[in-house]
N, C-alpha and C positions, 0 to 999 in steps of 0.2 A: 484682186478678185473681180473688180469691175471690168478690167481688160480681158480677163478670162471669159466672162459672160459674153462680151462683144465678139471675141474671137470665136467662141462657140457658135454664135448666131451667123457670123460670116461663113464659117465652115459648113453651116447647114443651109446656105443659099442666100443670105442677106447680102446684097451687093453694096460694097463700100463706095461705089462711084455714084449711086443713085442719091439724089438730094432727099433728105428726110427731116422731119421735125421731131425732135426728141424732147419730151416733156419730163423734166426730172425734179427731184426734191431739193436740189442745191448741193448735192454731194460734190466736193471738189475732185475727189478721185474719179467719179463717174464722168464729170465734165472733161477732165484731162484725158481720160480714156477715149471718150467720144471724139475729141479733137485729134488725138493721135490716130485713131482707127479710120475716121471718116473725113477728117480735114474740112475743107470748105463745103463739102456735101452735107455736113451736120449743122442744122439749125437748132438751137437749144432755147427752150422756154422754161423758166423756173416757175414752179407752182406758186401762185400768189399767197395761198394759205400758209405755206412754209415761210415765205418771206415775212409776212405779217407776224407770224409767231416768233421768228428769230429776232425781229426788232423789238416786239413788245415784251418778250420775256426778260429783256435786259433793263426794262424801265420800272420805276416804282409803280405799284398797283394802280393808284389813282390816275397816273399819267398814261398808263398802258391802254386803258379803255378809250381815252380821247384819241390817242395816236392811231389805234386800230380803226376807229371810225373815220378819221381823216384819210387813212390809207385806202380803206374800202371805197370811200367816196371818190378819191383821186383815180382809182382804177376804172371807174365808170365814166370818167371824162374823156374827151378826145385826147389823143396821145400828148400833144404839145401842152395842153392845159393841165393834164394829169401830172406830167413830169414837173411842170412849174409848181404845182401844188405840193408835190412831194419834196421838191427842193426847198420850198418855203417852210414846210414842216421840219425838215432836217436843220435848217438854219435856226429856227426857233428853239429846237432841242439843244443845239450847240450853245445858244445864248443862255439857256437855262443852266446848262452844265457849267459854263464859265462863271455864272453868278453864284453857284453853290460853293460853300467853303470846303 
């Protein structure tokens, strides 16, 4: 389905050789279709809102609010600091997970 949409766009004049930024919701099928159709010309950005939702919906309710706040704050930091903060949060969550019976 995703590839059909992209094929339709190319058939109607969208050049697969032109570099473009595609902002998507995290669909693996769409990501694969973009890579197949546009190759190195496709730059993909995932919507942060979807990433936060996908992470927090798998957490206990009390923990989800805290993680959501940390992720939003990390996205506002410079790239290097933000990534470090997200890695720190992920490490902390892994520690909590191992500690639970």
